[in-house]
FIKE-408925 format. One record per atom (N, C-alpha, C): atom name; residue number from 1; x, y, z. Coordinates in steps of 0.1 Angstrom, whole numbers, plus 5000, padded with zeros to 4 digits. Layout:
BEGIN
REC  name  resi     x     y     z
REC    CA   NUM     X     Y     Z
...
This chain:
BEGIN
REC  name  resi     x     y     z
REC     N     1  2067  8697  5668
REC    CA     1  2059  8705  5678
REC     C     1  2045  8699  5678
REC     N     2  2041  8695  5690
REC    CA     2  2027  8690  5692
REC     C     2  2018  8702  5692
REC     N     3  2007  8701  5684
REC    CA     3  1997  8712  5684
REC     C     3  1983  8707  5683
REC     N     4  1976  8707  5694
REC    CA     4  1962  8702  5694
REC     C     4  1954  8710  5685
REC     N     5  1947  8703  5676
REC    CA     5  1938  8709  5666
REC     C     5  1925  8702  5666
REC     N     6  1914  8710  5664
REC    CA     6  1901  8704  5662
REC     C     6  1900  8701  5647
REC     N     7  1898  8689  5644
REC    CA     7  1896  8685  5630
REC     C     7  1882  8687  5625
REC     N     8  1880  8694  5614
REC    CA     8  1867  8697  5608
REC     C     8  1867  8692  5594
REC     N     9  1860  8681  5592
REC    CA     9  1859  8675  5578
REC     C     9  1847  8681  5571
REC     N    10  1850  8686  5559
REC    CA    10  1840  8692  5550
REC     C    10  1841  8684  5537
REC     N    11  1831  8685  5529
REC    CA    11  1832  8680  5515
REC     C    11  1837  8690  5505
REC     N    12  1831  8690  5493
REC    CA    12  1835  8700  5483
REC     C    12  1827  8713  5486
REC     N    13  1835  8724  5487
REC    CA    13  1829  8737  5490
REC     C    13  1833  8747  5480
REC     N    14  1823  8754  5475
REC    CA    14  1826  8765  5465
REC     C    14  1837  8774  5471
REC     N    15  1847  8778  5463
REC    CA    15  1858  8786  5468
REC     C    15  1854  8799  5474
REC     N    16  1845  8806  5468
REC    CA    16  1841  8819  5473
REC     C    16  1833  8817  5486
REC     N    17  1826  8807  5488
REC    CA    17  1819  8804  5500
REC     C    17  1829  8801  5511
REC     N    18  1840  8793  5507
REC    CA    18  1850  8790  5517
REC     C    18  1857  8802  5522
REC     N    19  1860  8812  5513
REC    CA    19  1866  8825  5517
REC     C    19  1857  8832  5527
REC     N    20  1844  8833  5525
REC    CA    20  1835  8839  5534
REC     C    20  1835  8832  5547
REC     N    21  1835  8819  5547
REC    CA    21  1835  8811  5559
REC     C    21  1848  8813  5567
REC     N    22  1859  8814  5559
REC    CA    22  1872  8815  5566
REC     C    22  1873  8828  5574
REC     N    23  1867  8839  5569
REC    CA    23  1867  8852  5576
REC     C    23  1860  8850  5589
REC     N    24  1849  8842  5589
REC    CA    24  1841  8839  5602
REC     C    24  1850  8831  5611
REC     N    25  1856  8821  5606
REC    CA    25  1865  8812  5614
REC     C    25  1876  8820  5621
REC     N    26  1882  8829  5613
REC    CA    26  1893  8837  5619
REC     C    26  1888  8846  5630
REC     N    27  1877  8852  5627
REC    CA    27  1871  8861  5637
REC     C    27  1867  8854  5650
REC     N    28  1862  8842  5648
REC    CA    28  1858  8834  5660
REC     C    28  1871  8830  5668
REC     N    29  1882  8827  5662
REC    CA    29  1894  8824  5669
REC     C    29  1900  8836  5675
REC     N    30  1900  8848  5669
REC    CA    30  1905  8860  5674
REC     C    30  1897  8864  5687
REC     N    31  1885  8861  5687
REC    CA    31  1876  8864  5699
REC     C    31  1876  8853  5709
REC     N    32  1884  8842  5707
REC    CA    32  1884  8831  5716
REC     C    32  1871  8824  5717
REC     N    33  1863  8824  5706
REC    CA    33  1850  8817  5706
REC     C    33  1852  8803  5700
REC     N    34  1863  8800  5696
REC    CA    34  1866  8786  5690
REC     C    34  1880  8783  5693
REC     N    35  1883  8770  5692
REC    CA    35  1897  8765  5694
REC     C    35  1904  8765  5681
REC     N    36  1917  8761  5682
REC    CA    36  1925  8760  5670
REC     C    36  1919  8749  5661
REC     N    37  1917  8752  5648
REC    CA    37  1910  8742  5640
REC     C    37  1917  8740  5626
REC     N    38  1916  8728  5621
REC    CA    38  1920  8724  5608
REC     C    38  1908  8720  5600
REC     N    39  1905  8728  5589
REC    CA    39  1894  8724  5581
REC     C    39  1899  8717  5568
REC     N    40  1893  8705  5566
REC    CA    40  1897  8697  5555
REC     C    40  1886  8696  5544
REC     N    41  1889  8700  5532
REC    CA    41  1879  8701  5522
REC     C    41  1884  8700  5508
REC     N    42  1876  8702  5498
REC    CA    42  1881  8703  5484
REC     C    42  1872  8714  5477
REC     N    43  1877  8718  5465
REC    CA    43  1870  8728  5458
REC     C    43  1867  8724  5443
REC     N    44  1856  8730  5437
REC    CA    44  1855  8728  5423
REC     C    44  1867  8735  5416
REC     N    45  1870  8732  5403
REC    CA    45  1882  8737  5397
REC     C    45  1883  8752  5397
REC     N    46  1894  8757  5402
REC    CA    46  1897  8771  5402
REC     C    46  1912  8774  5405
REC     N    47  1917  8785  5399
REC    CA    47  1931  8789  5402
REC     C    47  1930  8801  5412
REC     N    48  1938  8801  5422
REC    CA    48  1939  8812  5432
REC     C    48  1953  8817  5431
REC     N    49  1954  8830  5434
REC    CA    49  1967  8836  5434
REC     C    49  1969  8848  5443
REC     N    50  1981  8850  5448
REC    CA    50  1985  8861  5457
REC     C    50  1988  8873  5449
REC     N    51  1989  8885  5456
REC    CA    51  1990  8898  5450
REC     C    51  2003  8899  5441
REC     N    52  2013  8892  5444
REC    CA    52  2026  8893  5436
REC     C    52  2026  8886  5423
REC     N    53  2015  8879  5420
REC    CA    53  2014  8871  5408
REC     C    53  2014  8880  5395
REC     N    54  2022  8877  5385
REC    CA    54  2022  8885  5373
REC     C    54  2010  8880  5364
REC     N    55  2004  8890  5357
REC    CA    55  1992  8887  5349
REC     C    55  1995  8876  5339
REC     N    56  2008  8876  5333
REC    CA    56  2011  8866  5323
REC     C    56  2013  8852  5329
REC     N    57  2013  8851  5342
REC    CA    57  2014  8837  5349
REC     C    57  2000  8831  5351
REC     N    58  1990  8838  5348
REC    CA    58  1976  8833  5351
REC     C    58  1970  8826  5338
REC     N    59  1961  8817  5341
REC    CA    59  1955  8809  5329
REC     C    59  1945  8818  5321
REC     N    60  1944  8815  5309
REC    CA    60  1934  8822  5300
REC     C    60  1921  8814  5300
REC     N    61  1921  8802  5304
REC    CA    61  1910  8793  5302
REC     C    61  1905  8786  5315
REC     N    62  1909  8791  5326
REC    CA    62  1904  8786  5339
REC     C    62  1900  8797  5348
REC     N    63  1889  8796  5356
REC    CA    63  1885  8807  5365
REC     C    63  1897  8809  5375
REC     N    64  1899  8822  5378
REC    CA    64  1910  8826  5387
REC     C    64  1905  8837  5396
REC     N    65  1910  8837  5409
REC    CA    65  1906  8847  5418
REC     C    65  1918  8851  5427
REC     N    66  1920  8864  5429
REC    CA    66  1930  8869  5438
REC     C    66  1926  8867  5452
REC     N    67  1935  8863  5461
REC    CA    67  1932  8861  5475
REC     C    67  1942  8867  5484
REC     N    68  1939  8869  5497
REC    CA    68  1947  8876  5506
REC     C    68  1957  8867  5514
REC     N    69  1965  8859  5506
REC    CA    69  1975  8850  5512
REC     C    69  1988  8852  5505
REC     N    70  1998  8846  5511
REC    CA    70  2011  8847  5505
REC     C    70  2011  8837  5493
REC     N    71  2022  8837  5486
REC    CA    71  2024  8828  5475
REC     C    71  2018  8833  5462
REC     N    72  2020  8825  5451
REC    CA    72  2016  8829  5438
REC     C    72  2004  8821  5434
REC     N    73  2003  8817  5421
REC    CA    73  1991  8810  5416
REC     C    73  1992  8795  5418
REC     N    74  1981  8789  5422
REC    CA    74  1980  8775  5423
REC     C    74  1966  8770  5419
REC     N    75  1964  8757  5417
REC    CA    75  1952  8752  5413
REC     C    75  1945  8744  5424
REC     N    76  1932  8745  5425
REC    CA    76  1924  8737  5434
REC     C    76  1913  8730  5425
REC     N    77  1911  8717  5429
REC    CA    77  1900  8710  5421
REC     C    77  1897  8697  5428
REC     N    78  1887  8690  5423
REC    CA    78  1884  8676  5429
REC     C    78  1896  8667  5428
REC     N    79  1897  8659  5439
REC    CA    79  1909  8650  5439
REC     C    79  1921  8656  5447
REC     N    80  1919  8668  5451
REC    CA    80  1929  8675  5459
REC     C    80  1924  8677  5473
REC     N    81  1933  8675  5483
REC    CA    81  1929  8677  5497
REC     C    81  1934  8691  5501
REC     N    82  1925  8700  5504
REC    CA    82  1928  8713  5509
REC     C    82  1927  8714  5524
REC     N    83  1936  8720  5530
REC    CA    83  1936  8722  5545
REC     C    83  1937  8736  5549
REC     N    84  1927  8742  5555
REC    CA    84  1927  8756  5560
REC     C    84  1930  8755  5575
REC     N    85  1941  8762  5579
REC    CA    85  1945  8761  5593
REC     C    85  1942  8775  5599
REC     N    86  1933  8774  5609
REC    CA    86  1929  8786  5617
REC     C    86  1933  8785  5631
REC     N    87  1945  8790  5634
REC    CA    87  1951  8788  5648
REC     C    87  1957  8801  5653
REC     N    88  1957  8802  5666
REC    CA    88  1963  8814  5673
REC     C    88  1978  8811  5675
REC     N    89  1986  8819  5668
REC    CA    89  2000  8818  5670
REC     C    89  2006  8826  5681
REC     N    90  1998  8836  5686
REC    CA    90  2003  8845  5697
REC     C    90  2007  8837  5709
REC     N    91  1998  8827  5713
REC    CA    91  2000  8820  5725
REC     C    91  2013  8811  5725
REC     N    92  2018  8809  5713
REC    CA    92  2030  8800  5712
REC     C    92  2043  8808  5710
REC     N    93  2042  8821  5710
REC    CA    93  2054  8829  5708
REC     C    93  2058  8828  5694
REC     N    94  2070  8832  5691
REC    CA    94  2075  8832  5677
REC     C    94  2074  8817  5672
REC     N    95  2068  8816  5660
REC    CA    95  2067  8803  5654
REC     C    95  2067  8804  5639
REC     N    96  2074  8796  5632
REC    CA    96  2075  8796  5618
REC     C    96  2064  8786  5613
REC     N    97  2052  8791  5611
REC    CA    97  2040  8783  5609
REC     C    97  2042  8775  5595
REC     N    98  2048  8782  5585
REC    CA    98  2050  8775  5572
REC     C    98  2059  8763  5574
REC     N    99  2070  8765  5581
REC    CA    99  2080  8754  5582
REC     C    99  2073  8743  5591
REC     N   100  2066  8746  5601
REC    CA   100  2059  8736  5609
REC     C   100  2049  8728  5600
REC     N   101  2042  8735  5592
REC    CA   101  2032  8728  5583
REC     C   101  2039  8720  5573
REC     N   102  2050  8725  5567
REC    CA   102  2058  8717  5558
REC     C   102  2062  8704  5564
REC     N   103  2068  8705  5576
REC    CA   103  2073  8693  5583
REC     C   103  2062  8683  5586
REC     N   104  2050  8688  5590
REC    CA   104  2039  8680  5593
REC     C   104  2034  8672  5580
REC     N   105  2034  8679  5569
REC    CA   105  2030  8672  5557
REC     C   105  2040  8662  5552
REC     N   106  2053  8666  5554
REC    CA   106  2064  8656  5550
REC     C   106  2062  8643  5558
REC     N   107  2059  8645  5571
REC    CA   107  2057  8633  5580
REC     C   107  2045  8625  5576
REC     N   108  2034  8632  5572
REC    CA   108  2022  8626  5568
REC     C   108  2024  8617  5555
REC     N   109  2031  8623  5546
REC    CA   109  2034  8615  5534
REC     C   109  2043  8603  5536
REC     N   110  2052  8604  5545
REC    CA   110  2061  8593  5549
REC     C   110  2052  8582  5556
REC     N   111  2042  8586  5564
REC    CA   111  2033  8576  5570
REC     C   111  2026  8568  5559
REC     N   112  2023  8575  5548
REC    CA   112  2015  8569  5537
REC     C   112  2025  8562  5527
REC     N   113  2038  8562  5530
REC    CA   113  2047  8555  5522
REC     C   113  2053  8562  5510
REC     N   114  2053  8576  5511
REC    CA   114  2058  8584  5501
REC     C   114  2070  8593  5506
REC     N   115  2082  8591  5502
REC    CA   115  2093  8599  5507
REC     C   115  2090  8614  5502
REC     N   116  2093  8623  5511
REC    CA   116  2090  8637  5508
REC     C   116  2100  8646  5516
REC     N   117  2102  8658  5511
REC    CA   117  2111  8667  5517
REC     C   117  2105  8682  5517
REC     N   118  2111  8690  5525
REC    CA   118  2109  8705  5524
REC     C   118  2121  8710  5518
REC     N   119  2121  8722  5512
REC    CA   119  2132  8728  5505
REC     C   119  2135  8742  5510
REC     N   120  2147  8746  5512
REC    CA   120  2150  8760  5516
REC     C   120  2150  8768  5503
REC     N   121  2146  8780  5504
REC    CA   121  2145  8789  5492
REC     C   121  2159  8797  5491
REC     N   122  2166  8795  5480
REC    CA   122  2178  8803  5478
REC     C   122  2175  8818  5477
REC     N   123  2185  8826  5481
REC    CA   123  2183  8841  5481
REC     C   123  2180  8845  5466
REC     N   124  2170  8853  5464
REC    CA   124  2167  8858  5451
REC     C   124  2158  8849  5443
REC     N   125  2155  8837  5448
REC    CA   125  2147  8827  5441
REC     C   125  2132  8828  5445
REC     N   126  2124  8824  5436
REC    CA   126  2109  8823  5439
REC     C   126  2108  8813  5451
REC     N   127  2098  8815  5459
REC    CA   127  2096  8807  5471
REC     C   127  2095  8792  5467
REC     N   128  2102  8784  5475
REC    CA   128  2100  8769  5474
REC     C   128  2092  8763  5485
REC     N   129  2084  8772  5492
REC    CA   129  2075  8767  5502
REC     C   129  2066  8756  5497
REC     N   130  2064  8746  5505
REC    CA   130  2056  8735  5500
REC     C   130  2063  8721  5503
REC     N   131  2058  8711  5498
REC    CA   131  2063  8697  5500
REC     C   131  2067  8691  5487
REC     N   132  2078  8685  5486
REC    CA   132  2084  8680  5474
REC     C   132  2088  8665  5475
REC     N   133  2089  8659  5464
REC    CA   133  2095  8646  5463
REC     C   133  2111  8647  5464
REC     N   134  2118  8637  5467
REC    CA   134  2133  8639  5468
REC     C   134  2139  8643  5454
REC     N   135  2132  8640  5443
REC    CA   135  2137  8644  5430
REC     C   135  2131  8658  5426
REC     N   136  2125  8665  5436
REC    CA   136  2121  8679  5434
REC     C   136  2109  8681  5425
REC     N   137  2099  8672  5426
REC    CA   137  2086  8674  5420
REC     C   137  2077  8678  5432
REC     N   138  2068  8688  5429
REC    CA   138  2060  8694  5440
REC     C   138  2047  8687  5441
REC     N   139  2044  8682  5454
REC    CA   139  2032  8675  5456
REC     C   139  2022  8682  5465
REC     N   140  2027  8693  5472
REC    CA   140  2018  8701  5480
REC     C   140  2022  8715  5480
REC     N   141  2013  8724  5479
REC    CA   141  2015  8739  5479
REC     C   141  2010  8745  5492
REC     N   142  2017  8755  5496
REC    CA   142  2013  8762  5509
REC     C   142  2013  8777  5507
REC     N   143  2002  8783  5512
REC    CA   143  2001  8798  5511
REC     C   143  1993  8802  5523
REC     N   144  1998  8811  5532
REC    CA   144  1991  8814  5544
REC     C   144  1991  8829  5546
REC     N   145  1983  8833  5556
REC    CA   145  1982  8847  5561
REC     C   145  1980  8847  5576
REC     N   146  1986  8857  5582
REC    CA   146  1984  8858  5597
REC     C   146  1978  8872  5599
REC     N   147  1966  8872  5605
REC    CA   147  1959  8885  5608
REC     C   147  1954  8885  5622
REC     N   148  1959  8895  5630
REC    CA   148  1955  8896  5644
REC     C   148  1960  8884  5652
REC     N   149  1971  8878  5648
REC    CA   149  1977  8867  5655
REC     C   149  1971  8854  5652
REC     N   150  1962  8853  5641
REC    CA   150  1955  8841  5638
REC     C   150  1958  8838  5623
REC     N   151  1961  8825  5620
REC    CA   151  1964  8821  5607
REC     C   151  1951  8818  5599
REC     N   152  1953  8819  5585
REC    CA   152  1942  8815  5576
REC     C   152  1949  8809  5564
REC     N   153  1941  8804  5555
REC    CA   153  1945  8796  5543
REC     C   153  1953  8784  5548
REC     N   154  1962  8779  5540
REC    CA   154  1969  8767  5544
REC     C   154  1976  8759  5533
REC     N   155  1971  8747  5530
REC    CA   155  1978  8738  5520
REC     C   155  1969  8732  5510
REC     N   156  1975  8727  5499
REC    CA   156  1967  8720  5489
REC     C   156  1976  8708  5485
REC     N   157  1971  8696  5489
REC    CA   157  1979  8683  5486
REC     C   157  1973  8676  5475
REC     N   158  1981  8673  5464
REC    CA   158  1976  8666  5452
REC     C   158  1974  8651  5455
REC     N   159  1962  8647  5457
REC    CA   159  1960  8632  5459
REC     C   159  1958  8626  5445
REC     N   160  1947  8630  5438
REC    CA   160  1944  8625  5425
REC     C   160  1936  8635  5417
REC     N   161  1941  8647  5415
REC    CA   161  1933  8657  5408
REC     C   161  1937  8656  5393
REC     N   162  1930  8665  5385
REC    CA   162  1933  8666  5371
REC     C   162  1947  8673  5369
REC     N   163  1958  8666  5367
REC    CA   163  1971  8672  5367
REC     C   163  1973  8681  5355
REC     N   164  1965  8679  5344
REC    CA   164  1966  8687  5332
REC     C   164  1963  8702  5335
REC     N   165  1955  8705  5346
REC    CA   165  1952  8718  5349
REC     C   165  1964  8727  5352
REC     N   166  1974  8721  5358
REC    CA   166  1986  8728  5362
REC     C   166  1994  8733  5350
REC     N   167  1992  8727  5338
REC    CA   167  1999  8732  5326
REC     C   167  1993  8744  5320
REC     N   168  1982  8750  5325
REC    CA   168  1976  8761  5319
REC     C   168  1981  8774  5325
REC     N   169  1990  8774  5335
REC    CA   169  1995  8786  5341
REC     C   169  2008  8784  5347
REC     N   170  2015  8794  5352
REC    CA   170  2028  8793  5359
REC     C   170  2025  8790  5374
REC     N   171  2028  8778  5378
REC    CA   171  2025  8773  5392
REC     C   171  2035  8779  5402
REC     N   172  2029  8786  5412
REC    CA   172  2038  8790  5424
REC     C   172  2049  8800  5419
REC     N   173  2047  8806  5408
REC    CA   173  2058  8815  5403
REC     C   173  2070  8808  5398
REC     N   174  2069  8795  5396
REC    CA   174  2081  8787  5392
REC     C   174  2079  8781  5378
REC     N   175  2085  8787  5368
REC    CA   175  2083  8784  5354
REC     C   175  2086  8769  5351
REC     N   176  2096  8764  5359
REC    CA   176  2101  8750  5355
REC     C   176  2096  8740  5365
REC     N   177  2086  8743  5373
REC    CA   177  2082  8733  5384
REC     C   177  2074  8721  5377
REC     N   178  2077  8709  5383
REC    CA   178  2069  8698  5379
REC     C   178  2060  8694  5390
REC     N   179  2047  8694  5388
REC    CA   179  2037  8690  5398
REC     C   179  2035  8675  5397
REC     N   180  2032  8669  5408
REC    CA   180  2029  8655  5409
REC     C   180  2018  8652  5419
REC     N   181  2012  8641  5417
REC    CA   181  2001  8637  5427
REC     C   181  2005  8624  5434
REC     N   182  1998  8621  5445
REC    CA   182  2000  8608  5451
REC     C   182  1996  8596  5442
REC     N   183  1986  8598  5434
REC    CA   183  1982  8588  5425
REC     C   183  1994  8584  5415
REC     N   184  2001  8595  5410
REC    CA   184  2012  8592  5401
REC     C   184  2023  8585  5408
REC     N   185  2026  8590  5421
REC    CA   185  2037  8584  5428
REC     C   185  2034  8570  5432
REC     N   186  2021  8567  5435
REC    CA   186  2017  8553  5439
REC     C   186  2019  8544  5426
REC     N   187  2015  8549  5415
REC    CA   187  2017  8541  5402
REC     C   187  2031  8538  5400
REC     N   188  2040  8548  5402
REC    CA   188  2054  8545  5401
REC     C   188  2059  8534  5410
REC     N   189  2053  8533  5422
REC    CA   189  2056  8523  5432
REC     C   189  2049  8510  5429
REC     N   190  2040  8510  5420
REC    CA   190  2033  8498  5417
REC     C   190  2022  8494  5427
REC     N   191  2016  8504  5433
REC    CA   191  2005  8502  5443
REC     C   191  1994  8512  5441
REC     N   192  1983  8510  5449
REC    CA   192  1972  8518  5447
REC     C   192  1973  8531  5454
REC     N   193  1965  8541  5450
REC    CA   193  1964  8554  5456
REC     C   193  1957  8554  5470
REC     N   194  1963  8560  5480
REC    CA   194  1956  8561  5493
REC     C   194  1942  8567  5491
REC     N   195  1933  8563  5499
REC    CA   195  1920  8569  5499
REC     C   195  1920  8583  5505
REC     N   196  1910  8591  5502
REC    CA   196  1908  8604  5508
REC     C   196  1909  8603  5523
REC     N   197  1902  8593  5529
REC    CA   197  1901  8592  5544
REC     C   197  1915  8588  5549
REC     N   198  1923  8580  5542
REC    CA   198  1936  8577  5547
REC     C   198  1945  8589  5547
REC     N   199  1944  8597  5536
REC    CA   199  1952  8609  5535
REC     C   199  1949  8619  5546
REC     N   200  1936  8621  5548
REC    CA   200  1931  8630  5559
REC     C   200  1936  8626  5572
REC     N   201  1935  8613  5575
REC    CA   201  1939  8608  5588
REC     C   201  1954  8609  5591
REC     N   202  1962  8607  5580
REC    CA   202  1976  8608  5581
REC     C   202  1980  8623  5584
REC     N   203  1974  8632  5577
REC    CA   203  1977  8646  5579
REC     C   203  1974  8651  5593
REC     N   204  1962  8647  5597
REC    CA   204  1958  8651  5611
REC     C   204  1967  8645  5621
REC     N   205  1970  8633  5620
REC    CA   205  1979  8626  5630
REC     C   205  1993  8633  5630
REC     N   206  1998  8636  5619
REC    CA   206  2011  8642  5618
REC     C   206  2011  8656  5624
REC     N   207  2001  8664  5621
REC    CA   207  2001  8678  5625
REC     C   207  1997  8679  5640
REC     N   208  1991  8669  5646
REC    CA   208  1988  8670  5660
REC     C   208  1997  8662  5669
REC     N   209  2005  8653  5664
REC    CA   209  2014  8645  5672
REC     C   209  2027  8651  5676
REC     N   210  2031  8661  5668
REC    CA   210  2044  8667  5670
REC     C   210  2055  8659  5664
REC     N   211  2052  8651  5654
REC    CA   211  2062  8643  5647
REC     C   211  2071  8652  5638
């Protein structure tokens, strides 16, 4: 599905500041004061989690904050590309925004030379939303909210973050999940890690081209 998006590139933004900004971005879109936008940024180290996360799944030694999105606990930190999608879904009628985002990220990774897939969630299983390698390692997490017909939050793609942080808590409510980064996948292929600019360009091209 082709979806025109205004790309907004940001640097590292404190997570609490980003939450405050996101409320403004959503209100602007709800009032038609802004177009559909994709904000690309990173955060200092932090774990964020949705309301269904169990206390025992949270880290004891990393900062953590509950947020108003779907999904469970995930990590944000330097070396990770975070994308916040603020778009009006009312104008497009019924749309599975999570599946659309998954497919776009799968295409972006393929553009970068990394095979990737989305996975269906079996009944009664914790959500498998996100993007995975064919051997079922998770490379990108997705958690979103729709309020007043406008989306917020989005995805976190592991480019080259501190992967040890994921061992301090239960990621995405999945006790047996293996997280992986593009840097690790590139090393397995015997090549260099894509730059932040290359990853951002691939993501935007895939999400706006309808691939």
